[in-house]
C-alpha positions as CSV (number, residue, x, y, z in Angstrom):
1,M,-73.2,-44.2,-35.7
2,K,-70.0,-45.7,-35.9
3,Y,-67.4,-44.3,-38.2
4,S,-64.7,-46.3,-39.5
5,F,-61.4,-44.7,-40.5
6,S,-59.8,-45.5,-43.7
7,T,-56.3,-46.7,-44.0
8,R,-55.2,-43.4,-45.3
9,E,-56.8,-41.6,-42.3
10,K,-55.3,-44.0,-39.8
11,T,-51.9,-43.4,-41.3
12,L,-52.3,-39.6,-41.2
13,L,-53.5,-39.9,-37.5
14,V,-50.5,-42.0,-36.6
15,V,-48.2,-39.5,-38.4
16,L,-49.9,-36.6,-36.6
17,A,-49.6,-38.4,-33.2
18,L,-45.9,-39.0,-33.9
19,L,-45.5,-35.3,-34.8
20,V,-47.2,-34.2,-31.6
21,V,-45.2,-36.6,-29.5
22,S,-42.0,-35.5,-31.2
23,L,-42.8,-31.8,-30.7
24,A,-43.7,-32.4,-27.1
25,Y,-40.4,-34.3,-26.6
26,Y,-38.5,-31.5,-28.3
27,L,-40.2,-28.7,-26.2
28,V,-40.3,-30.5,-22.9
29,V,-37.0,-32.6,-22.9
30,W,-34.6,-31.7,-25.7
31,E,-34.6,-27.9,-25.6
32,P,-34.3,-27.5,-21.8
33,C,-31.5,-30.1,-21.8
34,E,-29.6,-28.2,-24.5
35,D,-30.2,-24.9,-22.6
36,N,-28.9,-26.5,-19.4
37,I,-25.8,-27.9,-21.2
38,A,-25.1,-24.5,-22.7
39,L,-25.4,-22.9,-19.3
40,A,-23.2,-25.5,-17.7
41,N,-20.6,-24.8,-20.4
42,V,-20.7,-21.1,-19.7
43,S,-20.3,-21.8,-16.0
44,L,-17.5,-24.2,-16.7
45,E,-15.7,-21.5,-18.7
46,S,-16.3,-19.0,-16.0
47,Y,-14.9,-21.3,-13.3
48,Q,-11.9,-22.1,-15.5
49,D,-11.2,-18.4,-15.9
50,E,-11.5,-17.9,-12.2
51,T,-9.1,-20.8,-11.6
52,I,-6.6,-19.3,-14.0
53,I,-6.9,-15.9,-12.2
54,E,-6.5,-17.5,-8.8
55,N,-3.5,-19.5,-9.9
56,A,-1.9,-16.3,-11.2
57,R,-2.7,-14.6,-7.9
58,N,-1.2,-17.5,-6.0
59,A,1.9,-17.4,-8.2
60,N,2.3,-13.7,-7.5
61,L,1.7,-14.2,-3.8
62,Q,4.4,-16.9,-3.7
63,K,6.8,-14.7,-5.7
64,M,6.2,-11.8,-3.2
65,K,6.7,-14.1,-0.3
66,T,10.0,-15.3,-1.8
67,E,11.1,-11.7,-2.3
68,L,10.1,-10.8,1.2
69,E,12.1,-13.7,2.6
70,K,15.1,-12.6,0.5
71,L,14.7,-9.0,1.9
72,K,14.5,-10.4,5.4
73,S,17.5,-12.6,5.0
74,S,19.6,-9.8,3.3
75,G,19.3,-7.6,6.4
76,T,17.8,-4.6,4.7
77,N,14.7,-3.8,6.8
78,N,12.7,-0.7,5.9
79,T,10.7,-0.1,9.1
80,S,9.0,3.1,8.1
81,Q,5.8,4.1,9.7
82,I,2.5,5.2,8.2
83,P,1.7,8.5,10.1
84,Q,-1.7,9.9,10.7
85,Y,-3.2,12.2,8.0
86,D,-1.9,15.8,7.7
87,N,1.7,15.0,8.3
88,L,2.9,17.7,6.0
89,Q,5.1,19.5,8.5
90,N,7.0,16.3,9.3
91,V,7.3,15.4,5.6
92,M,8.8,18.8,4.9
93,S,11.3,18.3,7.7
94,E,12.2,14.9,6.3
95,L,12.6,16.3,2.8
96,Q,14.9,19.0,4.1
97,K,17.1,16.4,5.8
98,I,17.2,14.2,2.7
99,L,17.8,17.0,0.2
100,T,20.5,18.8,2.3
101,G,23.4,17.8,0.1
102,T,21.7,18.7,-3.2
103,T,21.4,21.9,-5.2
104,G,18.6,23.4,-7.2
105,C,15.8,21.7,-5.4
106,N,12.3,22.1,-6.8
107,L,9.3,20.5,-5.0
108,N,5.9,20.3,-6.7
109,F,3.1,19.0,-4.4
110,E,0.1,17.5,-6.3
111,S,-3.4,17.0,-5.0
112,I,-3.9,14.5,-2.2
113,T,-5.9,11.5,-3.1
114,F,-7.9,9.4,-0.6
115,N,-8.4,5.7,-1.0
116,N,-9.4,3.0,1.6
117,N,-8.6,5.0,4.7
118,Y,-5.2,6.1,3.3
119,A,-4.1,9.4,1.8
120,S,-1.5,9.6,-0.9
121,R,0.6,12.8,-1.0
122,P,2.5,12.9,-4.3
123,V,5.5,15.1,-4.6
124,N,7.5,15.7,-7.8
125,I,11.1,16.5,-6.9
126,T,13.9,17.8,-9.1
127,F,17.4,18.4,-7.8
128,Q,21.1,18.3,-8.8
129,C,23.9,16.2,-7.3
130,E,27.7,16.2,-7.7
131,N,27.8,12.6,-9.0
132,Y,26.0,9.2,-9.3
133,E,27.0,8.1,-5.8
134,S,25.5,11.2,-4.1
135,A,22.3,10.8,-6.2
136,K,22.1,7.1,-5.2
137,S,22.5,8.1,-1.6
138,V,19.6,10.6,-1.8
139,I,17.3,8.1,-3.5
140,S,18.3,5.5,-0.9
141,S,17.4,8.0,1.8
142,F,13.9,8.2,0.4
143,Y,13.7,4.4,0.5
144,Y,14.7,4.4,4.2
145,C,12.6,7.5,5.1
146,K,11.0,7.1,8.4
147,Y,7.6,8.0,6.9
148,R,6.2,5.5,4.4
149,C,6.6,6.6,0.8
150,Q,6.7,5.1,-2.6
151,I,9.4,6.1,-5.1
152,G,8.3,6.3,-8.7
153,S,9.5,7.5,-12.1
154,V,13.2,8.2,-11.4
155,Q,15.0,10.1,-14.2
156,L,18.7,11.0,-14.3
157,S,20.3,13.3,-16.8
158,V,24.0,14.0,-17.0
159,H,25.4,17.5,-17.4
160,S,28.4,17.5,-19.7
161,S,31.4,19.4,-18.5
162,N,33.4,19.4,-21.7
163,D,32.8,20.7,-25.3
164,T,32.3,17.2,-26.9
165,G,29.1,16.7,-25.0
166,S,30.1,13.3,-23.5
167,A,30.3,12.7,-19.8
168,E,30.7,9.9,-17.4
169,I,27.6,9.2,-15.3
170,S,29.7,8.2,-12.3
171,T,31.7,11.4,-12.1
172,S,29.6,14.1,-13.8
173,P,27.0,16.3,-12.1
174,L,23.5,14.9,-12.4
175,R,20.0,16.3,-12.6
176,I,17.5,14.0,-11.0
177,S,13.7,14.1,-11.3
178,L,11.6,11.7,-9.3
179,R,8.1,11.2,-7.9
180,V,7.7,10.3,-4.3
181,T,4.3,9.6,-2.8
182,F,4.0,9.8,0.9
183,I,1.3,7.6,2.5
184,E,-0.8,8.7,5.5
185,N,-3.4,7.0,7.6
186,C,-6.9,8.5,7.6
187,K,-8.5,6.2,10.2
């Protein structure tokens, strides 16, 4: 029993074989290659993003190094120490020294926050000075404080001494509000 395929059947079998081979090629070769190319493109974009971030960090690091070199060469050296945790008594003594020449002092201690073996002790301080130079001197004293601190959000307001409401910042009494955060070591 030998069956002989007609020309039409042979053509259909060849077309069917071509479809099976094409489908197999698509599923085994084409689709995995496309998936790998898409994955490689995503990885490339991720690496490019990381490169951009690292370049920005490097630029910031270079900028900070330049600023540190400028500070070192200018002769202004802040050699404050980071004291051990619970340095409140010493901080209060230092605040008393710094704020001696001011009037109307108001200290508002906020909650201490702990982060990476360090404690941050924020203090909101409001006081009055005779003029701009004395205010600048007090703020500078915080900068050169023997205990490490960070000065933030400084606000100056002028108290007018005449009826017109205008006053010179350099000679008029000032009200200063600032936030100083003292840093302490928790190790």
